N, C-alpha and C positions, 0 to 999 in steps of 0.2 A: 504494500500500500504506500503510494507516494504522497508525502505530506509537504507542507509549505509550497503548494502548487495550486494554481487556478486552472482547472480543466475546461477546455472548450467542449462542452457536452450538455445534452439534455440532463437535467439533474435527476430525474427519475431513473434513467438508465445508469447514470453515474453512481448514484447511491446504492442501487440494487446490485451493482457489481462489486461493491466494497464487502469485505468480510463481515459476517453477522456480528453485531455487538462490538464493533471496533472503534466507535466514536464516543467521546465522553460527553459532549454537549453539542447541540445545534442551536445557532442563533441566526435568525433570518427575518427578512421582510419581503414577502412575495409581492408580485403585482397585485393591486387591489381590485382590478377589473372596473376601474372608474374612468376609462378612456384617457389615461395619462399617456403622453406622447414619449415613448421610448424610441431608441434609435431604430430597432428592427422589430421588436416584439409588439404585437397588436393587442392592446389592453382593453378589448371590448368583446369578449366571448359571450355567447348566450349564458344566462345565469347557471343553468343546470350543467352545461359543458364546463364552465369554470369550476363549479363545486366538485364535479366528477374528477377534474384534473387535480384539484387540491387534495382530494382523497388519495389519488395515486401518489402524490408527493408525500403525504403523511404515512402511507404504507411503507414507502421507501425509507423515510426517516426512522420509523420504528425498526426496520430491518437492521440498519447500521448502528443504531444507538444502543449503548450498553443498558442493561436492565436497571441500573441505578443512575442512568444519565438524565440530563436536563434538556428540555426543548423549549426555547424562548421564541415566541412568534409575535412579531410586531404587525399589527393591522391598523390601517388608518381609519379615521372617521370622516364621513361625508354627510352633509345635510341632505344632499340629493338622494343618497342611498345609505341611510343610517343603519341598515341591518347587515351590511356586507361583512363587517368584522365578526358579528355574532353568528352569522350563517357559517362562516368559515370555521369558527370555533366549534360549532355544532358538528361539523364534518369531522374535525379532529377528535371529537369525543368518541368516535367509533374505534379509535386506536390508542387514545391517551386519557389520562385523568387530569382535569384542570386543577392543579395544586395551588396556584396563586394567580390572581388577576390583578395586574399592576396597571395603574394609569401613568403613562408617560406624559407629564405636564410640560408643555413647551413654552407656555406663557401664563403668568398669573398676576392678579392685582390684589395686593394686600396692603392695608394701612395707607391708602392713597398713593401707592407706588406700583407701577407695572414693571415686571421683570420678565425678560425673555422675548421671543419673537414668534409670530405666527403669520400665516398668509391671510391678509384681509380679504373679505368678500364684500361685494356691493349687493345688498339684498334688503328688502323691506319685510322679509319673512323669517330669515335665519340669523342666528348669532354666529360670530366667527368661531370655528373650532380651534381650541387651544390645547388639545390633548389627543393622544392616540392610545389604542389598546396595546398592552404587552402581556400576552398570555404565557404563563409558565406551566408547561405540561410535563408530566412524568408518566412512566408506564403504569405505576400502581398507586400514586398519590402518597407514598410513604418514604420519599427520598429526603434526607436531611438537607437543610440549607444553612449557610453561615450568615445569619441576619446582621451580626455586628461587623462583618466585613464591609458593609456599606452603612454602618451605623452613624448616628449623629450624637453630638454632645447633649448631656442633660442640661436643661436651662437652669435648674436649681440644684445642681449636683452638690455643691458645698453645703448647702442648707440641709439636704437630705442625709448626708453622711456625718454631720456634726454629732459628736457624742457616740458614734459607732466606730468600732475598730475595723473599718473596711476600706479605708483610703488606699492602703497599699495593694489590696487584692482586687478591688472592683474598678474596672476601667470607666472612664467618663464617657460611656457610650450607651446608646439605647437604639432599639429597632426604629428605623425611620418610617416604617409602614409601607403601604402599597401605593402611595402617590410619590413618584420620583420626578422632581423638577430638574430637568436637564435641557437647557436651551440649545437651539441650533447655534452652530458657529456662524458668524456673519461672513458669508461668502456670496458676493453678488455676481461674479464672473462665471458664465457657463463653462468656460474652459477650465477654471479651477475646480469645477464640480464634475469634470469629465463628461459634460453634456448629459448628465444623468438627472432626471427630473425628481427623483425620490430618494435622496441620500438621508442617512440618519447619523447622529453624532457618534464619534468613537467612544465617548464616555458612556453612552447608553449600553453599548456592548460590553464595555469593561465592567460596568456594574453587574450585568448578568453573570459574567464570568466570576467575579468576586463572590457574589451571593451563592453561587453553586457550591463553594467550599472546596472545589477541586484545585489543587495547587499546580499540577502539571498534567497536561493531557492533550487531546486533539479536539479542536473546535471546528465544526463544519458549517458552512453557509451555502445552501443550494442555489441561492440567488445573490451571488456575492457582489455584483455590480461594480462599484468603484473601489472595492477592496477594504471597506471600513472594518468588517469583521476580522479580516486577516491582520490588520494593523493592531486592533485591540487585543487579539490573541497573542501576538508577538510581544506587545507591551506588557502583558501579564505573564509572560514566560511559558506560553503554550505553543503548540504547533497548530497549523490550520490546513483545511482542505476547502477549496471553493469550486463552484461550478457556475458557468454562465454560457449563454448561447451567442453572445455578442463579442466579436473580436475587438471592436473599438473600446468597449468597456474594460475588457481584460487587459489590453495594452496600457490603458490609463491606470488601472489598478496596480499592475506590476511596477509602473514608474513611481506611483505613489508609495508603494511598499518599500521600494529601493530607497526613495528619498527619506523615508522614515527611519532607516537604519542609523 
């Protein structure tokens, strides 16, 4: 099995050819079937065809994922088609257990301050979507995670431990929950995005890898696009395997990975 490589291949065929149970985790964001303009892929399949294809992808993911592995699936939210993320999750339900449902928050307004970025829409009916689904699937729902690997500081830590002999033993960390605020990096140039319309932040993938608790292993992305998952995997000391059907995206991803060394 060749690692640290992006394969020009249909991901279903590619994953099915991998040894059974050979991958520690899968982190990916498939096409959302919302008519997004990719370089070659047509993102407008009939709904049942799209869901049937997603089922084939999930069967292949299950084949190559270890029994105690993690599968993180990012699905976007659209006002025009608000059910698509949940429909895809229901298809994944045939092969996986939904262990955690995380909200990836891209922009939030708290105490009169807005932080983050989102794509504004011009509508008299809808509000601007500022979050996306991040589904955490496992094979049986009983796989441990390392919540404190992405933990946050206690706001009242000192007050809580005063008078208790725990300061040396208890880290100033708590579970940050299932809403992860991770803004987009500000990149306006299409060339710097590899002309890809649907990139996600490196930090989002890094958080998935950290919370898995796996310190060293293989991270697979069936729709690797511009190589974000590969960069995150290498940053966290893991190996990667990627699949994509677009040579232009693969070339960009490999240049990006090399520049990250």
